[in-house]
C-alpha positions in Angstrom: 0.0 0.0 0.0 2.8 2.4 0.9 4.5 1.7 -2.5 1.3 2.5 -4.3 0.9 5.7 -2.3 4.4 6.8 -3.1 3.8 6.1 -6.8 0.6 8.1 -6.8 2.2 11.0 -5.0 5.3 11.1 -7.3 3.3 10.7 -10.5 0.9 13.4 -9.5 3.8 15.8 -8.6 5.4 15.1 -12.0 2.1 15.7 -13.7 1.8 19.1 -11.8 5.3 20.1 -12.8 4.6 19.4 -16.5 1.1 20.9 -16.6 1.9 24.0 -14.6 4.8 25.0 -16.8 3.1 28.3 -17.6 1.0 28.8 -14.6 -2.2 27.2 -13.2 -5.3 27.5 -15.4 -8.8 27.3 -13.9 -9.6 23.8 -12.5 -6.0 22.6 -12.7 -5.7 23.4 -9.0 -7.5 20.0 -8.5 -4.4 18.2 -9.7 -3.3 18.4 -6.1 -6.1 16.0 -5.1 -4.3 12.8 -6.2 -1.2 14.0 -4.4 -3.2 14.6 -1.2 -4.8 11.1 -1.5 -1.3 9.6 -2.1 0.0 11.2 1.1 -3.0 10.0 3.1 -2.6 6.5 1.7 1.1 6.7 2.8 0.4 7.7 6.4 -2.5 5.3 7.1 -0.5 2.0 6.8 2.3 3.5 8.9 -0.2 4.2 11.7 -1.8 0.8 11.4 1.5 -0.9 11.6 2.5 1.2 14.6 -0.7 0.3 16.5 -0.4 -3.4 15.6 3.3 -3.8 16.4 3.4 -1.7 19.6 3.0 -3.4 23.0 -0.4 -2.5 24.5 1.2 -0.6 27.4 3.1 1.7 25.0 0.5 2.4 22.3 -0.3 5.9 23.8 3.4 6.9 23.9 4.0 5.4 20.4 1.1 7.3 19.0 2.1 10.6 20.6 5.7 10.3 19.3 4.4 9.3 15.8 2.1 12.4 15.6 4.8 14.7 17.1 7.4 13.6 14.6 4.9 13.9 11.8 4.0 17.5 12.8 7.7 18.4 13.3 8.3 17.0 9.8 5.5 19.1 8.3 6.6 22.3 10.0 10.3 21.9 9.1 9.4 20.9 5.6 7.1 23.9 5.1 9.7 26.2 6.5 12.5 24.8 4.4 10.5 24.8 1.2 9.4 28.4 1.8 12.9 29.6 2.4 14.1 27.6 -0.6 11.3 28.9 -2.8 12.2 32.5 -1.9 15.9 32.0 -2.6 15.2 30.3 -6.0 12.7 33.1 -6.8 15.4 35.7 -6.0 17.9 33.8 -8.2 15.5 33.5 -11.1 14.6 37.2 -10.8 18.3 38.1 -10.8 18.8 36.1 -14.1 15.6 37.4 -15.7 16.3 41.1 -14.9 20.0 40.9 -16.0 19.5 43.8 -18.4 18.8 46.2 -15.6 21.7 47.9 -13.7 22.8 46.0 -10.7 21.9 48.5 -8.0 18.4 49.1 -9.5 17.9 45.4 -10.0 18.8 44.6 -6.4 16.4 47.3 -5.2 13.7 45.9 -7.5 14.2 42.3 -6.3 14.2 43.5 -2.7 10.8 45.3 -3.2 9.3 42.3 -5.0 10.3 39.9 -2.3 9.1 42.2 0.4 5.7 42.6 -1.1 4.6 40.6 -4.2 1.8 43.1 -4.9 4.6 45.6 -5.8 5.1 43.7 -9.0 1.6 44.9 -10.1 3.0 48.4 -10.3 5.7 47.4 -12.8 5.3 47.6 -16.6 3.7 44.6 -18.2 7.0 43.2 -19.6 8.5 43.2 -16.1 5.3 41.7 -14.6 5.6 38.8 -17.0 9.3 38.3 -16.0 8.3 38.3 -12.3 5.5 35.9 -12.9 7.6 33.4 -15.0 10.4 33.5 -12.4 7.9 32.7 -9.6 6.4 29.8 -11.6 9.8 28.4 -12.5 10.8 28.6 -8.8 7.6 26.8 -7.8 8.2 24.1 -10.4 11.7 23.5 -9.1 10.4 23.1 -5.5 7.8 20.5 -6.7 10.6 18.7 -8.5 12.8 18.7 -5.4 10.0 17.4 -3.2 9.4 14.6 -5.7 13.1 13.7 -5.6 13.2 13.7 -1.8 10.3 11.3 -1.5 
């Protein structure tokens, strides 16, 4: 069951990476549903195995440690991926805006990272560069998470 869950999760992430190459269109947000089901299918057998294999006097402790480690993993994974996404986004912006002088480019990147709505005040050509840089950074994060599974 766990192998099937991993396969569903990885395949759906690869599908999202390919389909979201140019952004998310309409109902494509529901591509996350198979990924979420795969994650749920992955955690359920782990919990069942834990409750079956644990001695009766240690089930409460084992369950608490299981959920604690699961939550620590979620928090650290979210924090790490957010920081990584921001750094990749910064790097992609630096590459995309290479025709702008360095001091002006650094100030522009700083303002975009500080408040994403700032990008709506930019000319349409720069808005497109910012949008494509963000999409590319997000695709790389999805790819890295697929690799780490």
